[in-house]
C-alpha positions in Angstrom: -19.5 -44.2 56.0 -15.7 -44.1 56.9 -15.0 -43.4 60.5 -12.1 -41.1 61.6 -9.2 -42.9 63.3 -9.9 -43.5 66.9 -13.7 -43.4 66.4 -15.4 -46.6 67.4 -18.5 -47.4 65.5 -20.9 -50.1 66.7 -20.8 -53.2 64.6 -23.8 -54.5 62.7 -26.2 -56.5 64.8 -25.0 -60.1 65.2 -26.5 -62.7 62.9 -26.7 -65.4 65.6 -30.2 -66.0 66.8 -31.2 -67.2 70.2 -34.6 -68.7 70.5 -36.5 -66.6 73.1 -38.9 -68.0 75.5 -42.6 -67.7 74.7 -43.7 -64.5 76.4 -46.9 -62.5 76.7 -47.4 -59.7 74.3 -45.7 -56.3 75.1 -47.5 -53.8 77.2 -49.2 -50.8 75.5 -46.8 -47.9 74.9 -46.9 -45.1 77.5 -49.4 -42.5 76.2 -47.7 -39.6 74.5 -44.5 -41.5 73.8 -43.3 -41.3 70.2 -41.6 -44.4 68.7 -38.2 -44.1 67.1 -37.1 -46.2 64.2 -34.2 -48.5 64.6 -32.0 -50.4 62.4 -30.7 -47.9 64.6 -28.3 -41.0 101.5 -27.9 -43.9 102.4 -31.3 -45.5 102.6 -32.6 -45.7 106.2 -32.5 -49.0 107.8 -35.9 -50.6 107.4 -37.9 -53.8 107.5 -38.7 -55.1 104.1 -41.7 -57.6 104.1 -41.8 -58.4 100.5 -41.5 -62.1 99.8 -38.4 -61.6 97.7 -36.3 -61.5 100.9 -36.5 -62.7 104.4 -34.2 -60.4 106.2 -33.9 -56.9 107.6 -32.0 -54.6 105.2 -29.1 -52.4 106.2 -28.3 -48.9 104.9 -26.0 -48.1 102.0 -23.3 -45.4 101.9 -23.6 -42.4 99.6 -20.7 -40.1 99.0 -17.5 -68.5 82.9 -17.0 -70.6 81.0 -17.7 -71.6 77.3 -17.1 -70.0 74.0 -16.7 -66.2 73.9 -18.1 -63.5 71.7 -16.1 -60.5 70.8 -18.0 -54.4 76.1 -18.3 -50.2 77.2 -15.8 -48.7 79.7 -12.1 -49.4 80.3 -10.8 -51.0 83.4 -9.5 -49.8 86.8 -9.7 -46.1 87.1 -10.1 -46.1 90.9 -9.8 -42.3 91.3 -12.8 -41.7 89.1 -14.9 -44.0 91.2 -14.2 -42.5 94.6 -12.5 -39.2 94.4 -14.1 -37.6 97.5 -14.7 -38.4 101.1 -13.4 -40.9 103.7 -13.0 -44.6 102.7 -16.5 -46.2 103.1 -17.3 -49.1 105.2 -17.8 -52.3 103.2 -21.3 -53.6 102.4 -22.6 -57.1 103.1 -23.4 -59.5 100.3 -27.0 -59.5 99.2 -29.4 -62.3 100.4 -30.3 -64.9 97.8 -32.4 -63.6 94.9 -35.9 -65.0 95.3 -38.3 -65.5 92.4 -41.4 -63.8 93.7 -44.3 -61.7 92.4 -42.9 -58.8 94.5 -39.4 -58.9 92.8 -38.3 -56.9 89.8 -34.7 -57.0 88.6 -32.6 -54.4 86.6 -29.1 -55.3 85.3 -26.3 -53.2 84.1 -24.1 -54.8 81.4 -20.4 -53.7 81.4 -18.6 -54.5 84.6 -21.7 -56.4 85.9 -22.6 -59.1 83.4 -19.3 -59.0 81.5 -15.8 -58.0 82.6 -14.7 -54.6 81.4 -12.2 -54.6 78.5 -9.8 -52.2 76.8 -12.1 -51.4 74.0 -16.0 -51.5 73.8 -15.8 -54.2 71.2 -13.4 -56.4 73.1 -15.5 -57.8 75.9 -16.1 -61.5 76.4 -19.6 -62.7 76.8 -20.0 -66.1 78.4 -21.9 -68.6 76.3 -24.5 -69.3 79.0 -25.2 -65.6 79.7 -28.0 -64.9 77.2 -29.9 -68.0 78.2 -29.5 -67.1 81.9 -30.9 -63.6 81.3 -33.9 -64.9 79.3 -34.6 -67.7 81.8 -34.7 -65.2 84.7 -37.0 -62.9 82.8 -39.4 -65.7 82.1 -39.4 -66.8 85.7 -40.1 -63.2 86.8 -42.9 -62.9 84.3 -41.1 -60.1 82.3 -40.0 -58.1 85.4 -36.4 -58.0 84.3 -34.7 -55.3 82.2 -31.2 -54.6 81.0 -30.2 -50.9 81.6 -26.9 -50.1 80.0 -24.8 -47.2 78.7 -24.5 -49.1 75.4 -26.9 -48.6 72.6 -29.6 -51.2 72.1 -28.0 -52.2 68.8 -24.6 -52.7 70.5 -26.2 -54.9 73.3 -27.9 -57.1 70.7 -24.8 -57.4 68.7 -23.1 -58.9 71.8 -26.0 -60.8 73.3 -28.1 -61.7 70.3 -31.8 -60.7 70.0 -32.7 -61.3 73.7 -36.4 -61.6 74.6 -36.2 -59.1 77.5 -37.0 -55.5 78.2 -34.1 -53.1 77.7 -33.0 -49.5 78.1 -29.9 -48.4 76.2 -27.7 -45.3 75.9 -28.0 -44.7 79.7 -31.8 -44.8 79.3 -32.1 -42.6 76.2 -33.5 -45.6 74.3 -36.4 -47.4 76.0 -37.8 -50.7 75.0 -40.5 -51.7 77.4 -40.9 -55.3 76.3 -39.1 -57.9 74.2 -39.6 -57.2 70.5 -41.5 -54.1 71.2 -41.1 -50.5 69.9 -38.2 -48.4 71.1 -39.1 -45.0 72.6 -36.7 -42.0 73.2 -36.4 -40.6 76.7 -34.1 -37.8 75.4 -33.4 -35.8 72.3 -30.6 -37.0 70.0 -27.1 -35.8 70.6 -26.1 -33.0 68.2 -23.5 -34.2 65.7 -21.4 -31.1 66.4 -20.6 -32.5 69.9 -19.2 -35.7 68.3 -17.2 -33.7 65.8 -15.7 -31.5 68.5 -14.6 -34.5 70.7 -13.3 -36.4 67.6 -11.1 -33.5 66.8 -9.9 -33.3 70.4 -9.2 -37.0 70.4 -7.1 -36.9 67.3 -5.1 -33.9 68.6 -4.4 -35.8 71.9 -2.9 -39.0 70.7 -5.9 -40.8 69.2 -8.4 -41.2 72.1 -11.2 -43.7 71.5 -14.5 -41.9 70.7 -17.7 -43.9 71.0 -20.7 -42.1 69.5 -24.2 -43.2 70.6 -27.7 -42.0 69.8 -28.0 -39.9 72.9 -24.5 -39.5 74.2 -20.8 -39.7 73.2 -18.1 -41.4 75.3 -14.3 -40.8 75.1 -12.1 -43.5 76.5 -8.6 -42.5 77.8 -7.2 -45.7 79.2 -4.3 -45.8 76.8 -3.8 -42.0 77.1 -3.9 -41.1 80.8 -2.0 -37.9 80.2 -5.0 -36.6 78.3 -7.4 -37.0 81.3 -7.3 -33.5 82.7 -7.6 -31.7 79.3 -10.4 -34.1 78.3 -12.3 -33.3 81.5 -11.9 -29.6 80.9 -13.1 -29.9 77.3 -16.1 -32.1 78.3 -17.0 -29.6 81.1 -17.0 -26.7 78.6 -19.1 -28.6 76.1 -21.6 -29.7 78.8 -22.0 -26.1 80.0 -22.4 -24.7 76.5 -24.9 -27.2 75.3 -26.8 -28.1 78.5 -25.5 -31.7 78.7 -24.7 -34.0 81.6 -21.2 -35.2 82.1 -20.5 -38.7 83.5 -17.0 -39.8 84.5 -16.7 -43.6 84.7 -13.9 -46.1 84.6 -11.3 -44.3 82.4 -14.1 -42.9 80.2 -15.8 -39.5 80.1 -19.3 -39.3 78.6 -21.5 -36.4 77.6 -25.2 -37.3 77.6 -28.4 -35.5 76.7 -30.8 -34.5 79.6 -33.2 -37.3 80.3 -30.7 -39.9 79.4 -29.8 -41.5 82.7 -30.4 -44.9 84.3 -32.5 -43.6 87.1 -35.0 -42.1 84.7 -35.1 -45.5 82.8 -35.8 -47.4 86.0 -38.6 -45.0 87.0 -40.1 -45.4 83.5 -40.1 -49.2 83.9 -41.6 -49.0 87.3 -44.6 -47.1 85.8 -45.4 -50.2 83.6 -48.0 -52.7 84.8 -45.7 -55.7 85.2 -43.2 -53.7 87.3 -45.6 -51.5 89.3 -45.9 -52.3 93.0 -42.8 -54.5 93.1 -39.6 -54.0 95.1 -36.9 -53.4 92.4 -33.2 -54.5 92.6 -30.6 -52.8 90.5 -27.2 -54.5 90.0 -24.4 -52.3 88.7 -20.7 -51.4 89.1 -19.9 -47.8 88.0 -20.7 -44.3 89.1 -23.1 -44.1 86.2 -25.3 -46.6 88.0 -25.8 -44.4 91.1 -28.8 -42.7 89.5 -30.4 -46.1 89.3 -29.4 -47.1 92.9 -31.2 -44.0 94.1 -34.2 -44.6 91.9 -34.8 -48.1 93.2 -34.7 -46.8 96.8 -37.6 -44.5 96.0 -39.6 -47.5 94.9 -38.8 -49.5 98.1 -36.0 -51.5 96.5 -32.2 -51.7 96.8 -29.0 -51.4 94.8 -26.3 -54.0 94.6 -22.8 -52.7 93.8 -20.5 -54.9 91.8 -16.7 -54.9 92.3 -14.5 -52.9 94.7 -16.0 -51.0 97.5 -16.5 -47.2 97.0 -18.9 -44.5 98.1 -22.3 -45.6 96.9 -26.1 -45.5 97.4 -26.2 -49.3 97.1 -27.2 -51.5 100.0 -25.2 -54.7 99.2 -22.1 -55.7 97.2 -21.0 -58.6 95.1 -17.3 -59.1 94.4 -17.4 -59.2 90.6 -18.9 -60.5 87.4 -18.5 -64.1 88.4 -20.3 -63.5 91.7 -23.2 -61.9 89.8 -23.5 -64.9 87.5 -23.5 -67.2 90.5 -26.1 -65.1 92.4 -28.4 -65.1 89.3 -28.0 -68.8 88.5 -28.6 -69.8 92.1 -32.1 -68.1 91.9 -33.0 -70.4 89.0 -31.7 -73.5 90.8 -33.7 -72.6 93.9 -36.9 -72.2 91.9 -36.3 -75.5 90.1 -36.0 -77.3 93.5 -39.1 -75.7 94.7 
C-alpha cells in the first residue's frame, strides 16, 4: 500500500538471522490474554539487601564500534524533557550491574541502546549490541526484556530475531518470552486518528508521521514552527477519543489506554521468572517515567540515560556508550567469577 508523503512505514523484518542462545521454553500465557497475530516521588532512601547490589540507595527526583545497521524519536528537544520546576540535582552513577537471581533488567531502545537519529529508520545499531543483549538475558535466566515505543516488528528489523522477551508500542504489544506469542495490552488505534494527523502533517510542511499498532507518533524536528499547533491538535484528538498524549524528544505521540511502559513492566513482574526480583529499568525519555515509577513499586530502581532532568530515576548514565559499557562490564565480571 502506497504511503502518503511524510508517513513513515516500518520496513519489513530484516532477513539477517542471529543464532539465539538455547533457552528454556516460554512461560504459559497469562490466563485470559488473547493472542494477536503478527507478521504484524522520589523513592524514599532505603536499604536494599538484594544480592544485585551492595550499597545503600539514594532517592530520585520527580518533577561502538563495528558495522552499522540502518531508531524512534528525534534528538535534543530539551524543553520537552524538563519544562516545569527548578533544575534538579544530578544523580549518581549506578553501582555495577550484578548477575544475580534477585536481578531483573528492562531496557528501553532509542536513546538508551542506540543514539537517537533524525528519522526512525536512520539509527545506527552497533554490531555487538544484539549479542550483548542475548548474552545478558541468558545469564539472567530470561529476566531481561526490551520495553520500547517501537513496534516489535520494527525492533526485530533493526536487531534481528532476538531471543529475549519484549514489549513494543509502549507496552501495547507484549511478548513474554523469546519466540512466544504476542499479546495486546491495549485496543488497536483507530485508523481515523492516523488519517487526521497525516492530513495535519501534510498541511504543516510535511511532518513525519509514524503509525504503530497501538499509537501514532508525529516527529517535528525539521518543522519546529509546527510544534504548538501540533500540540493543540494532539490534545484535541486525545480528549475526543480518550487517548493518552506523550511528548518526547521532538515527537508527540497519541497512544491507546493501557499502552504504557509502566503497565508492561508490571505485566512482566507478574511472570514466574521475574516475580520476586528487584527490577532495574534503563531509559532516557519522559515516556520512560511510567516504567521508572513501576519498578519502584516492585522494590527496584530506574536509571536515567543522558542529560539530567526531573525524573523518578535513582541513578544516571551519561549516554548510550555508558550504557553499553555498564552492561558489558556485568558479563565480564561474571566471566571472572
